[in-house]
KOLVO-286003 format. One record per atom (N, C-alpha, C, O, CB): x, y, z. Coordinates in steps of 0.001 Angstrom, whole numbers, plus 500000, padded with zeros to 6 digits. Glycine has a CB too. Example, Ala and Ser with C-alpha at 12.3 -4.5 7.8 and 13.67 -1.06 7.14 Angstrom:
BEGIN
<X:513190, Y:494310, Z:507800>
<X:512300, Y:495500, Z:507800>
<X:513200, Y:496700, Z:507800>
<X:514236, Y:496681, Z:508465>
<X:511308, Y:495527, Z:509046>
<X:512850, Y:497750, Z:507080>
<X:513670, Y:498940, Z:507140>
<X:512900, Y:500030, Z:507870>
<X:513409, Y:501138, Z:508039>
<X:514084, Y:499402, Z:505725>
END
This chain:
BEGIN
<X:822741, Y:217243, Z:818500>
<X:822471, Y:217470, Z:817479>
<X:823208, Y:217235, Z:816633>
<X:824430, Y:217235, Z:816781>
<X:822171, Y:218298, Z:817416>
<X:822322, Y:216866, Z:815067>
<X:822166, Y:215813, Z:814083>
<X:823467, Y:216518, Z:813281>
<X:823152, Y:217704, Z:813371>
<X:820479, Y:215653, Z:813224>
<X:824640, Y:216491, Z:812608>
<X:825276, Y:216715, Z:811721>
<X:824684, Y:216549, Z:810555>
<X:824133, Y:215449, Z:810548>
<X:826195, Y:216195, Z:811833>
<X:824422, Y:217572, Z:808785>
<X:823713, Y:217309, Z:807886>
<X:823300, Y:218218, Z:806923>
<X:823759, Y:219169, Z:807556>
<X:822909, Y:216850, Z:808334>
<X:822703, Y:218889, Z:805672>
<X:822534, Y:219888, Z:805847>
<X:821123, Y:219114, Z:805101>
<X:820705, Y:218025, Z:804708>
<X:823555, Y:221092, Z:805452>
<X:820780, Y:220486, Z:805233>
<X:818183, Y:220049, Z:804986>
<X:818036, Y:219984, Z:803503>
<X:819002, Y:219693, Z:802798>
<X:816420, Y:222059, Z:805586>
<X:816722, Y:220275, Z:802950>
<X:816965, Y:219668, Z:801935>
<X:816331, Y:221555, Z:801778>
<X:815500, Y:221479, Z:800873>
<X:816275, Y:217907, Z:801400>
<X:816371, Y:222585, Z:802104>
<X:816399, Y:223076, Z:800952>
<X:817341, Y:223532, Z:801113>
<X:817322, Y:222352, Z:801462>
<X:815554, Y:223744, Z:800472>
<X:818707, Y:224284, Z:801318>
<X:820282, Y:224599, Z:801987>
<X:820821, Y:223455, Z:800445>
<X:821736, Y:223929, Z:799772>
<X:820723, Y:223770, Z:804351>
<X:820261, Y:222089, Z:799993>
<X:820521, Y:221716, Z:799590>
<X:820541, Y:221953, Z:797698>
<X:821322, Y:221811, Z:796757>
<X:820192, Y:221093, Z:800344>
<X:819159, Y:222384, Z:797958>
<X:818187, Y:222872, Z:797050>
<X:818401, Y:223955, Z:796613>
<X:818074, Y:224180, Z:795448>
<X:817070, Y:222925, Z:797446>
<X:818885, Y:224751, Z:797231>
<X:820233, Y:225963, Z:796754>
<X:821202, Y:226175, Z:796243>
<X:821587, Y:226849, Z:795288>
<X:820777, Y:226405, Z:797277>
<X:821776, Y:225271, Z:797252>
<X:823157, Y:224329, Z:796464>
<X:823283, Y:224098, Z:794899>
<X:824246, Y:224201, Z:794140>
<X:823120, Y:222717, Z:796978>
<X:821905, Y:223733, Z:794687>
<X:821845, Y:222999, Z:793010>
<X:821103, Y:223516, Z:792240>
<X:820673, Y:223048, Z:791186>
<X:821377, Y:221603, Z:792810>
<X:820826, Y:224893, Z:792885>
<X:820426, Y:226267, Z:791775>
<X:821254, Y:226714, Z:791451>
<X:821504, Y:226598, Z:790251>
<X:819721, Y:227418, Z:792087>
<X:822194, Y:227502, Z:792321>
<X:823620, Y:227692, Z:791894>
<X:823834, Y:226433, Z:791439>
<X:822914, Y:225991, Z:790749>
<X:824678, Y:228156, Z:792966>
<X:824612, Y:225836, Z:791583>
<X:825010, Y:225369, Z:790174>
<X:824067, Y:225415, Z:789086>
<X:824362, Y:226006, Z:788047>
<X:825413, Y:224051, Z:790207>
<X:823622, Y:225185, Z:789146>
<X:822593, Y:225208, Z:787668>
<X:822947, Y:226850, Z:786678>
<X:823137, Y:227315, Z:785554>
<X:820416, Y:225234, Z:788353>
<X:822856, Y:227125, Z:787932>
<X:823276, Y:228776, Z:787212>
<X:824199, Y:228749, Z:786842>
<X:824162, Y:229545, Z:785904>
<X:823384, Y:230026, Z:787898>
<X:825546, Y:228186, Z:786927>
<X:826877, Y:228720, Z:786606>
<X:827619, Y:227842, Z:786028>
<X:828819, Y:228094, Z:785927>
<X:827576, Y:229189, Z:787647>
<X:827031, Y:226451, Z:785447>
<X:826784, Y:225766, Z:784445>
<X:825618, Y:226350, Z:783075>
<X:825697, Y:225968, Z:781908>
<X:826386, Y:224578, Z:785166>
<X:824656, Y:227276, Z:783584>
<X:824091, Y:227756, Z:782317>
<X:825362, Y:228930, Z:781717>
<X:825764, Y:229239, Z:780595>
<X:822385, Y:228530, Z:782663>
<X:825659, Y:229298, Z:782936>
<X:826215, Y:230541, Z:782123>
<X:827848, Y:229919, Z:781175>
<X:828365, Y:230165, Z:780085>
<X:826630, Y:232049, Z:783558>
<X:828109, Y:229187, Z:782152>
<X:829530, Y:228910, Z:781470>
<X:829514, Y:227684, Z:780157>
<X:830577, Y:227327, Z:779650>
<X:830621, Y:228322, Z:782809>
<X:827789, Y:226953, Z:779574>
<X:827525, Y:227150, Z:778455>
<X:827924, Y:226822, Z:777088>
<X:828173, Y:225735, Z:776568>
<X:827530, Y:227910, Z:778553>
<X:827926, Y:228351, Z:776498>
<X:828401, Y:229103, Z:775810>
<X:830114, Y:229455, Z:776582>
<X:830733, Y:230518, Z:776613>
<X:827265, Y:230240, Z:775654>
<X:830272, Y:228876, Z:776816>
<X:831573, Y:230212, Z:776690>
<X:832519, Y:229130, Z:776226>
<X:833503, Y:229297, Z:775505>
<X:832240, Y:231273, Z:778426>
<X:831846, Y:227388, Z:777024>
<X:832955, Y:225846, Z:776243>
<X:832583, Y:225912, Z:774934>
<X:833475, Y:225605, Z:774143>
<X:832580, Y:223920, Z:776800>
<X:831251, Y:226303, Z:774348>
<X:830199, Y:225956, Z:772796>
<X:831615, Y:227272, Z:771978>
<X:832056, Y:227017, Z:770858>
<X:827481, Y:226828, Z:772877>
<X:831822, Y:227805, Z:772305>
<X:833457, Y:228754, Z:771935>
<X:834400, Y:228320, Z:772131>
<X:834789, Y:227907, Z:771039>
<X:833861, Y:229919, Z:772553>
<X:834887, Y:228175, Z:772625>
<X:836019, Y:227680, Z:772931>
<X:836265, Y:225958, Z:771524>
<X:836941, Y:225738, Z:770519>
<X:835817, Y:227357, Z:774931>
<X:835310, Y:225255, Z:772299>
<X:834810, Y:224307, Z:770689>
<X:834972, Y:224347, Z:770100>
<X:835361, Y:223286, Z:769611>
<X:834076, Y:224070, Z:770015>
<X:834949, Y:225830, Z:768994>
<X:834299, Y:225753, Z:768179>
<X:836013, Y:226465, Z:767070>
<X:836770, Y:226173, Z:766144>
<X:832616, Y:226558, Z:768509>
<X:835708, Y:227518, Z:768115>
<X:837554, Y:227777, Z:768270>
<X:838394, Y:226844, Z:767477>
<X:838635, Y:226884, Z:766270>
<X:838183, Y:227498, Z:769917>
<X:838915, Y:225747, Z:768644>
<X:839718, Y:224508, Z:768716>
<X:839589, Y:223518, Z:767690>
<X:840513, Y:222728, Z:767497>
<X:839461, Y:223866, Z:769868>
<X:837803, Y:223452, Z:766541>
<X:838342, Y:222992, Z:766140>
<X:838604, Y:224090, Z:764412>
<X:839494, Y:223657, Z:763680>
<X:837786, Y:221656, Z:766431>
<X:838138, Y:224871, Z:764110>
<X:839172, Y:225616, Z:763598>
<X:840144, Y:225832, Z:763481>
<X:840413, Y:226321, Z:762384>
<X:839220, Y:226141, Z:763661>
<X:840874, Y:225714, Z:764092>
<X:842694, Y:225667, Z:764158>
<X:843333, Y:224653, Z:763637>
<X:844412, Y:224311, Z:763153>
<X:843329, Y:225611, Z:765535>
<X:842108, Y:224237, Z:763953>
<X:842918, Y:221930, Z:763972>
<X:842391, Y:222389, Z:762284>
<X:843401, Y:222058, Z:761662>
<X:841398, Y:219579, Z:765386>
<X:841496, Y:222898, Z:761320>
<X:841110, Y:222694, Z:760130>
<X:842407, Y:223692, Z:759543>
<X:843241, Y:223198, Z:758785>
<X:839428, Y:223071, Z:759841>
<X:842507, Y:225449, Z:760059>
<X:843984, Y:224802, Z:759902>
<X:844443, Y:224764, Z:759212>
<X:844547, Y:224815, Z:757986>
<X:844318, Y:223902, Z:760046>
<X:844945, Y:224618, Z:760375>
<X:846620, Y:223638, Z:760983>
<X:846853, Y:222021, Z:759053>
<X:847771, Y:221770, Z:758272>
<X:845769, Y:221988, Z:763817>
<X:845601, Y:221558, Z:759220>
<X:845740, Y:220093, Z:758384>
<X:845497, Y:221989, Z:756947>
<X:846271, Y:222611, Z:756219>
<X:843801, Y:218001, Z:758739>
<X:844799, Y:222041, Z:757115>
<X:844754, Y:222839, Z:755318>
<X:846164, Y:223465, Z:754993>
<X:846783, Y:223318, Z:753939>
<X:843462, Y:224439, Z:755144>
<X:846709, Y:224483, Z:756543>
<X:848379, Y:224574, Z:755994>
<X:848871, Y:222818, Z:755844>
<X:848588, Y:222505, Z:757000>
<X:849632, Y:225586, Z:757498>
<X:849076, Y:222311, Z:755601>
<X:850090, Y:221395, Z:756325>
<X:849621, Y:220620, Z:754803>
<X:850593, Y:220097, Z:754259>
<X:849779, Y:220593, Z:758269>
<X:848279, Y:220458, Z:754018>
<X:848452, Y:219523, Z:753344>
<X:848977, Y:220498, Z:752163>
<X:849847, Y:219962, Z:751477>
<X:847241, Y:218551, Z:753214>
<X:848459, Y:222495, Z:751582>
<X:848954, Y:222029, Z:751357>
<X:850785, Y:222766, Z:750938>
<X:851486, Y:223113, Z:749987>
<X:848035, Y:221483, Z:750745>
<X:850784, Y:222645, Z:752425>
<X:853145, Y:222195, Z:752089>
<X:853288, Y:221154, Z:751816>
<X:854383, Y:220909, Z:751310>
<X:854540, Y:222155, Z:753442>
<X:852356, Y:220035, Z:751974>
<X:852864, Y:219374, Z:751810>
<X:852884, Y:218180, Z:750130>
<X:853277, Y:217033, Z:749913>
<X:852609, Y:219149, Z:752972>
<X:852289, Y:219172, Z:749363>
<X:851246, Y:219995, Z:747863>
<X:852214, Y:219938, Z:747190>
<X:852627, Y:219092, Z:746397>
<X:850504, Y:221747, Z:747804>
<X:852761, Y:221344, Z:747694>
<X:854157, Y:221782, Z:747269>
<X:855487, Y:221930, Z:747888>
<X:856301, Y:222852, Z:747841>
<X:854035, Y:222785, Z:746912>
<X:855498, Y:220806, Z:748470>
<X:857345, Y:220012, Z:748521>
<X:856730, Y:219010, Z:747189>
<X:857051, Y:219281, Z:746032>
<X:858080, Y:218687, Z:750633>
<X:855706, Y:217691, Z:747555>
<X:855510, Y:217064, Z:745838>
<X:856648, Y:217869, Z:744531>
<X:857696, Y:217733, Z:743899>
<X:853501, Y:217560, Z:745247>
<X:855939, Y:218396, Z:744674>
<X:855743, Y:219304, Z:743473>
<X:857079, Y:219917, Z:742784>
<X:857465, Y:219818, Z:741620>
<X:854844, Y:220501, Z:743940>
<X:857840, Y:220804, Z:744258>
<X:859411, Y:221164, Z:744336>
<X:859848, Y:218893, Z:743852>
<X:860281, Y:218180, Z:742947>
<X:860065, Y:222134, Z:746812>
<X:859559, Y:218857, Z:744597>
<X:860756, Y:217325, Z:744906>
<X:860716, Y:216966, Z:743751>
<X:861698, Y:217253, Z:743066>
<X:860362, Y:215851, Z:745991>
<X:859096, Y:215892, Z:742835>
<X:858525, Y:216063, Z:741538>
<X:859118, Y:216653, Z:740598>
<X:858918, Y:216072, Z:739531>
<X:857527, Y:216602, Z:741565>
<X:859693, Y:217456, Z:740518>
<X:859950, Y:218886, Z:739844>
<X:858699, Y:218367, Z:738632>
<X:858733, Y:217531, Z:737729>
<X:861987, Y:219306, Z:739152>
<X:857490, Y:219437, Z:739190>
<X:855972, Y:218426, Z:738856>
<X:855209, Y:219350, Z:739069>
<X:855095, Y:219925, Z:740151>
<X:855467, Y:217015, Z:739818>
<X:854085, Y:219804, Z:737202>
<X:852812, Y:220875, Z:737465>
<X:851490, Y:219813, Z:738758>
<X:851017, Y:218684, Z:738888>
<X:851833, Y:221303, Z:735302>
<X:851461, Y:220894, Z:739274>
<X:850706, Y:220175, Z:740424>
<X:849298, Y:220967, Z:741089>
<X:849463, Y:221977, Z:741774>
<X:851848, Y:219989, Z:741657>
<X:847802, Y:220380, Z:740807>
<X:847236, Y:221313, Z:741121>
<X:846482, Y:220317, Z:742663>
<X:846345, Y:219142, Z:743005>
<X:846300, Y:222010, Z:739727>
<X:846104, Y:221999, Z:743307>
<X:845314, Y:221540, Z:745021>
<X:843729, Y:221894, Z:745020>
<X:842989, Y:222877, Z:745062>
<X:846075, Y:222671, Z:746582>
<X:843674, Y:220528, Z:744948>
<X:842116, Y:221059, Z:744961>
<X:841185, Y:220737, Z:746874>
<X:840997, Y:219655, Z:747429>
<X:841140, Y:219804, Z:743355>
<X:840799, Y:222229, Z:747398>
<X:840390, Y:222407, Z:748364>
<X:838485, Y:222438, Z:748093>
<X:837820, Y:223224, Z:747419>
<X:841233, Y:223628, Z:748870>
<X:837976, Y:221045, Z:749068>
<X:837054, Y:220921, Z:748400>
<X:836757, Y:220639, Z:749903>
<X:837585, Y:219948, Z:750496>
<X:836910, Y:220082, Z:747078>
<X:835120, Y:221322, Z:750934>
<X:834989, Y:220984, Z:752156>
<X:834616, Y:219306, Z:752982>
<X:834694, Y:218952, Z:754158>
<X:834083, Y:221903, Z:752349>
<X:834183, Y:218549, Z:751671>
<X:835286, Y:217414, Z:751919>
<X:836509, Y:216070, Z:752124>
<X:837081, Y:215355, Z:752947>
<X:835193, Y:217450, Z:752005>
<X:836346, Y:216434, Z:750520>
<X:837868, Y:216400, Z:751268>
<X:839291, Y:217182, Z:749502>
<X:839098, Y:217265, Z:748289>
<X:838269, Y:213773, Z:751925>
<X:840491, Y:217534, Z:750385>
<X:841924, Y:218166, Z:750000>
<X:842482, Y:216508, Z:749257>
<X:842400, Y:215379, Z:749740>
<X:843081, Y:218926, Z:751772>
<X:843336, Y:217220, Z:747235>
<X:842964, Y:216208, Z:746936>
<X:844596, Y:217369, Z:746767>
<X:844837, Y:218351, Z:747469>
<X:841568, Y:215327, Z:746147>
<X:845532, Y:216772, Z:745535>
<X:846711, Y:217180, Z:745280>
<X:847036, Y:216187, Z:743825>
<X:847434, Y:215023, Z:743858>
<X:847699, Y:216996, Z:746682>
<X:846841, Y:216729, Z:742989>
<X:846736, Y:215697, Z:741235>
<X:848488, Y:216321, Z:740920>
<X:849158, Y:217291, Z:741275>
<X:844902, Y:216582, Z:739394>
<X:848615, Y:215493, Z:740328>
<X:850543, Y:215448, Z:739377>
<X:849279, Y:215348, Z:737871>
<X:848405, Y:214531, Z:737579>
<X:852338, Y:213084, Z:739798>
<X:849796, Y:216677, Z:737197>
<X:849424, Y:216777, Z:736110>
<X:850079, Y:216714, Z:734948>
<X:851013, Y:217502, Z:734801>
<X:848966, Y:217535, Z:736145>
<X:849760, Y:215797, Z:733888>
<X:851118, Y:215613, Z:732574>
<X:850359, Y:214995, Z:731902>
<X:849186, Y:215296, Z:732123>
<X:852701, Y:214729, Z:732761>
<X:850551, Y:214046, Z:730965>
<X:850300, Y:212691, Z:730427>
<X:849824, Y:211819, Z:731489>
<X:848610, Y:211635, Z:731575>
<X:851527, Y:212087, Z:729796>
<X:850561, Y:211298, Z:732252>
<X:849228, Y:210492, Z:733379>
<X:849237, Y:211182, Z:735348>
<X:849985, Y:211260, Z:736323>
<X:849844, Y:208127, Z:733486>
<X:847685, Y:211560, Z:734855>
<X:847716, Y:212261, Z:736126>
<X:847418, Y:211629, Z:736569>
<X:846373, Y:211065, Z:736247>
<X:847245, Y:213229, Z:736497>
<X:848267, Y:211217, Z:737818>
<X:848354, Y:210775, Z:738701>
<X:848001, Y:211387, Z:740305>
<X:848272, Y:212563, Z:740060>
<X:849321, Y:210456, Z:738396>
<X:847538, Y:211397, Z:741938>
<X:847572, Y:211725, Z:743112>
<X:848283, Y:211491, Z:744197>
<X:848373, Y:210498, Z:744919>
<X:846839, Y:211573, Z:743332>
<X:848937, Y:212872, Z:744228>
<X:850008, Y:213256, Z:745033>
<X:849798, Y:212726, Z:745981>
<X:850245, Y:211579, Z:745962>
<X:850268, Y:214451, Z:745262>
<X:849042, Y:213141, Z:747357>
<X:848744, Y:213292, Z:748220>
<X:846786, Y:213633, Z:748004>
<X:846001, Y:214029, Z:747142>
<X:849824, Y:214214, Z:748714>
<X:846794, Y:213062, Z:749705>
<X:845247, Y:212802, Z:749152>
<X:844626, Y:213423, Z:750941>
<X:845448, Y:213372, Z:751856>
<X:844775, Y:210506, Z:748524>
<X:843016, Y:214020, Z:751271>
<X:843052, Y:214197, Z:752541>
<X:841374, Y:214463, Z:752487>
<X:840485, Y:214445, Z:751636>
<X:844182, Y:215393, Z:753114>
<X:841566, Y:214819, Z:754486>
<X:839756, Y:214577, Z:754668>
<X:839764, Y:216222, Z:754401>
<X:840829, Y:216815, Z:754577>
<X:838860, Y:213830, Z:756649>
<X:838706, Y:216886, Z:754021>
<X:838942, Y:218283, Z:754392>
<X:838413, Y:218305, Z:756118>
<X:838578, Y:217744, Z:757201>
<X:837963, Y:219416, Z:753235>
<X:837610, Y:219485, Z:755375>
<X:837172, Y:220099, Z:757381>
<X:835559, Y:219687, Z:757626>
<X:834768, Y:219972, Z:758525>
<X:837226, Y:222494, Z:757706>
<X:835476, Y:219091, Z:756719>
<X:834355, Y:219372, Z:757490>
<X:833651, Y:217791, Z:758100>
<X:832490, Y:217472, Z:757844>
<X:833289, Y:220305, Z:756449>
<X:834086, Y:217394, Z:758480>
<X:834139, Y:216439, Z:759296>
<X:834567, Y:216761, Z:760247>
<X:834312, Y:215894, Z:761082>
<X:834622, Y:215548, Z:758996>
<X:835202, Y:217685, Z:760735>
<X:835515, Y:218848, Z:762149>
<X:834414, Y:219413, Z:762172>
<X:834177, Y:219355, Z:763378>
<X:836738, Y:220114, Z:762092>
<X:833369, Y:220035, Z:761621>
<X:832050, Y:221178, Z:761232>
<X:832498, Y:222031, Z:760936>
<X:831767, Y:223006, Z:761105>
<X:831062, Y:221694, Z:762126>
<X:833619, Y:222292, Z:760444>
<X:834313, Y:223464, Z:758907>
<X:833604, Y:223603, Z:758199>
<X:832870, Y:222618, Z:758139>
<X:835450, Y:223133, Z:757876>
<X:833295, Y:224517, Z:757381>
<X:833013, Y:224990, Z:756324>
<X:834488, Y:225386, Z:755942>
<X:835289, Y:225883, Z:756733>
<X:831917, Y:226016, Z:756401>
<X:834732, Y:225099, Z:754625>
<X:835414, Y:225753, Z:754433>
<X:834623, Y:226397, Z:752571>
<X:833863, Y:225792, Z:751815>
<X:836867, Y:224949, Z:754773>
<X:835511, Y:228376, Z:752377>
<X:834951, Y:228925, Z:751526>
<X:836253, Y:229304, Z:750757>
<X:837314, Y:229694, Z:751245>
<X:833987, Y:229928, Z:751998>
<X:835992, Y:229136, Z:749675>
<X:837558, Y:229105, Z:748601>
<X:836743, Y:230476, Z:747841>
<X:835540, Y:230701, Z:747966>
<X:838016, Y:227142, Z:747166>
<X:837945, Y:231510, Z:746843>
<X:837853, Y:231908, Z:745962>
<X:838238, Y:231510, Z:745056>
<X:838172, Y:232397, Z:744206>
<X:838008, Y:232594, Z:746020>
<X:838891, Y:230093, Z:744422>
<X:838830, Y:229462, Z:743951>
<X:839394, Y:228529, Z:744723>
<X:839985, Y:228758, Z:745779>
<X:839030, Y:229736, Z:743025>
<X:839183, Y:227199, Z:744092>
<X:839007, Y:225869, Z:744794>
<X:839933, Y:225567, Z:744324>
<X:840544, Y:224691, Z:744935>
<X:837918, Y:224947, Z:744699>
<X:840470, Y:226004, Z:743217>
<X:841359, Y:224551, Z:742600>
<X:842811, Y:225846, Z:742500>
<X:842727, Y:226913, Z:741892>
<X:840527, Y:223496, Z:740403>
<X:843866, Y:225424, Z:743159>
<X:845385, Y:226512, Z:742974>
<X:845965, Y:225312, Z:742237>
<X:845670, Y:224124, Z:742367>
<X:846531, Y:227188, Z:744697>
<X:847008, Y:225985, Z:741300>
<X:847937, Y:225736, Z:739898>
<X:849454, Y:225965, Z:740448>
<X:849915, Y:227106, Z:740464>
<X:847537, Y:227008, Z:738460>
<X:850187, Y:224895, Z:740880>
<X:851664, Y:225140, Z:740700>
<X:852182, Y:224561, Z:739950>
<X:851866, Y:223556, Z:739314>
<X:852390, Y:225001, Z:741575>
<X:853514, Y:225507, Z:739984>
<X:854781, Y:225073, Z:739036>
<X:855274, Y:223858, Z:739997>
<X:854797, Y:223384, Z:741028>
<X:856149, Y:226465, Z:738749>
<X:856684, Y:223486, Z:739058>
<X:857785, Y:222401, Z:739230>
<X:859086, Y:223071, Z:740483>
<X:859929, Y:222597, Z:741245>
<X:858567, Y:222096, Z:737398>
<X:858536, Y:224519, Z:740051>
<X:858990, Y:224902, Z:741246>
<X:858636, Y:224944, Z:742386>
<X:859546, Y:224976, Z:743214>
<X:859213, Y:225646, Z:741217>
<X:857705, Y:224953, Z:742718>
<X:856990, Y:225472, Z:743790>
<X:855839, Y:226849, Z:744010>
<X:854886, Y:226962, Z:744781>
<X:857999, Y:225648, Z:744506>
<X:856379, Y:227757, Z:743017>
<X:855618, Y:228875, Z:742922>
<X:853975, Y:228614, Z:742322>
<X:853753, Y:227453, Z:741978>
<X:856479, Y:229827, Z:742005>
<X:853247, Y:229240, Z:742231>
<X:851712, Y:229165, Z:741521>
<X:851808, Y:229875, Z:740748>
<X:852458, Y:230914, Z:740633>
<X:850460, Y:229470, Z:742166>
<X:850870, Y:229133, Z:739884>
<X:850356, Y:229652, Z:738574>
<X:849005, Y:229613, Z:738221>
<X:848308, Y:228654, Z:737891>
<X:850932, Y:229042, Z:737600>
<X:848672, Y:231107, Z:738369>
<X:846847, Y:231571, Z:738463>
<X:848364, Y:233291, Z:737993>
<X:849555, Y:233464, Z:737735>
<X:845211, Y:231323, Z:741010>
<X:846656, Y:234290, Z:738245>
<X:846911, Y:235846, Z:738027>
<X:846834, Y:236834, Z:739742>
<X:847194, Y:237955, Z:740100>
<X:845418, Y:236442, Z:736759>
<X:846149, Y:235635, Z:740417>
<X:845173, Y:235871, Z:741531>
<X:845537, Y:235221, Z:743319>
<X:845948, Y:234102, Z:743626>
<X:843754, Y:235102, Z:740876>
<X:845248, Y:236232, Z:744107>
<X:845719, Y:235650, Z:745255>
<X:844176, Y:234853, Z:745576>
<X:842998, Y:235201, Z:745500>
<X:846396, Y:236869, Z:746477>
<X:845073, Y:233304, Z:746064>
<X:843048, Y:233045, Z:746648>
<X:843034, Y:232549, Z:748148>
<X:843805, Y:231668, Z:748530>
<X:841963, Y:231399, Z:745585>
<X:842220, Y:233091, Z:748884>
<X:840964, Y:233141, Z:750263>
<X:841143, Y:232350, Z:750480>
<X:841227, Y:231668, Z:749458>
<X:839512, Y:233296, Z:750355>
<X:841335, Y:231708, Z:751483>
<X:840229, Y:230053, Z:751756>
<X:839844, Y:230568, Z:752894>
<X:840512, Y:231601, Z:752924>
<X:840987, Y:228163, Z:751999>
<X:839154, Y:230546, Z:753953>
<X:837968, Y:231021, Z:754535>
<X:837596, Y:228945, Z:755404>
<X:837380, Y:227775, Z:755087>
<X:836551, Y:231939, Z:752857>
<X:837743, Y:229702, Z:756363>
<X:837484, Y:227866, Z:757440>
<X:836127, Y:228784, Z:758652>
<X:836122, Y:229989, Z:758902>
<X:839942, Y:226995, Z:758987>
<X:835433, Y:228051, Z:759025>
<X:834381, Y:228801, Z:760067>
<X:833462, Y:228289, Z:760615>
<X:832489, Y:228446, Z:759877>
<X:833730, Y:229727, Z:759648>
<X:833169, Y:227726, Z:761544>
<X:832377, Y:226939, Z:763171>
<X:832164, Y:228358, Z:763685>
<X:832972, Y:229192, Z:764093>
<X:833624, Y:225689, Z:764569>
<X:830725, Y:228390, Z:763535>
<X:829921, Y:229599, Z:764317>
<X:830195, Y:230543, Z:764028>
<X:829697, Y:231175, Z:763097>
<X:829949, Y:229785, Z:765552>
<X:831205, Y:230952, Z:764866>
<X:831366, Y:232133, Z:765199>
<X:832506, Y:232456, Z:764966>
<X:832779, Y:233646, Z:764808>
<X:831063, Y:232386, Z:766270>
<X:833573, Y:231362, Z:764877>
<X:834730, Y:231516, Z:764684>
<X:834875, Y:231063, Z:763955>
<X:834152, Y:230090, Z:763743>
<X:835424, Y:231372, Z:765287>
<X:836339, Y:231549, Z:762620>
<X:837004, Y:232237, Z:761523>
<X:837688, Y:231867, Z:761127>
<X:837385, Y:230832, Z:761720>
<X:837407, Y:233112, Z:761533>
<X:838899, Y:231468, Z:760338>
<X:840162, Y:231888, Z:759687>
<X:840556, Y:231737, Z:758651>
<X:840599, Y:230669, Z:758039>
<X:840978, Y:231595, Z:760085>
<X:841108, Y:233381, Z:758082>
<X:841272, Y:233226, Z:756209>
<X:843536, Y:232159, Z:756489>
<X:844567, Y:231919, Z:757118>
<X:841330, Y:236213, Z:754892>
<X:842656, Y:232061, Z:755329>
<X:843986, Y:231631, Z:754910>
<X:843726, Y:232565, Z:753400>
<X:842798, Y:233055, Z:752755>
<X:844275, Y:229648, Z:754830>
<X:845721, Y:232380, Z:753336>
<X:846057, Y:233339, Z:752096>
<X:846905, Y:232456, Z:750889>
<X:847743, Y:231780, Z:751486>
<X:847102, Y:234740, Z:752690>
<X:846997, Y:232206, Z:749345>
<X:847720, Y:231638, Z:749595>
<X:848001, Y:232409, Z:747374>
<X:847452, Y:232135, Z:746307>
<X:847356, Y:229923, Z:750521>
<X:849272, Y:233492, Z:747861>
<X:849626, Y:234553, Z:747064>
<X:849908, Y:233440, Z:745708>
<X:849561, Y:232259, Z:745688>
<X:851031, Y:235608, Z:747750>
<X:850620, Y:234172, Z:744631>
<X:850784, Y:234574, Z:743824>
<X:852305, Y:233799, Z:742985>
<X:852711, Y:233532, Z:741854>
<X:850617, Y:235857, Z:744249>
<X:852680, Y:233707, Z:744251>
<X:853931, Y:232921, Z:744362>
<X:854411, Y:231900, Z:745113>
<X:855543, Y:231588, Z:745484>
<X:854661, Y:233543, Z:744543>
<X:852698, Y:231172, Z:745353>
<X:852253, Y:229289, Z:746203>
<X:852806, Y:230223, Z:747473>
<X:853315, Y:229327, Z:748147>
<X:853557, Y:227112, Z:745636>
<X:852992, Y:231232, Z:748094>
<X:853347, Y:231011, Z:749506>
<X:851462, Y:231117, Z:749714>
<X:850473, Y:231461, Z:749067>
<X:854681, Y:232422, Z:750417>
<X:851820, Y:230578, Z:751036>
<X:850535, Y:230473, Z:752402>
<X:850389, Y:231472, Z:753707>
<X:851166, Y:231628, Z:754648>
<X:850760, Y:229012, Z:753231>
<X:849110, Y:232097, Z:753428>
<X:849261, Y:233066, Z:754329>
<X:848422, Y:233628, Z:756283>
<X:848350, Y:234791, Z:756680>
<X:848990, Y:233926, Z:753260>
<X:848113, Y:232814, Z:756795>
<X:846911, Y:232907, Z:758327>
<X:846594, Y:233777, Z:758431>
<X:847426, Y:234611, Z:758072>
<X:847170, Y:232700, Z:759734>
<X:845490, Y:234261, Z:758862>
<X:845625, Y:235164, Z:759303>
<X:843924, Y:235618, Z:759985>
<X:842846, Y:235929, Z:759478>
<X:846378, Y:235920, Z:758254>
<X:844428, Y:235445, Z:761330>
<X:843269, Y:235608, Z:762131>
<X:841928, Y:236452, Z:762342>
<X:841171, Y:236185, Z:763275>
<X:843711, Y:235728, Z:762916>
END
């Protein structure tokens, strides 16, 4: 008696494996999008925290500029200078949409301006929102 598998058994196993893989690929793509958005949210929130801390520590007015390509914090005054610079979320394939692209902070860390700013980070079907309040605080919305 010979041991092994026939060609038909091998073909059936390959078809079943292909069907299972076809069902799993969309789920993996969704998780990939979710991880990219979560990372972009953490990077934008961390950048805002660093810029706000620089405003308080240096007792300076700071402008925080959010774009898809880069995140920049500039100390305003007679000699404008870049305090913090970071890459934007587009390098992760995540789009960034903000109601205002520039946020101004007082030297005490409070926000300068009359309204809240909403930042939406999105990739595929996954999106998360950040809101910067008038007081300069950041809140994350799933």
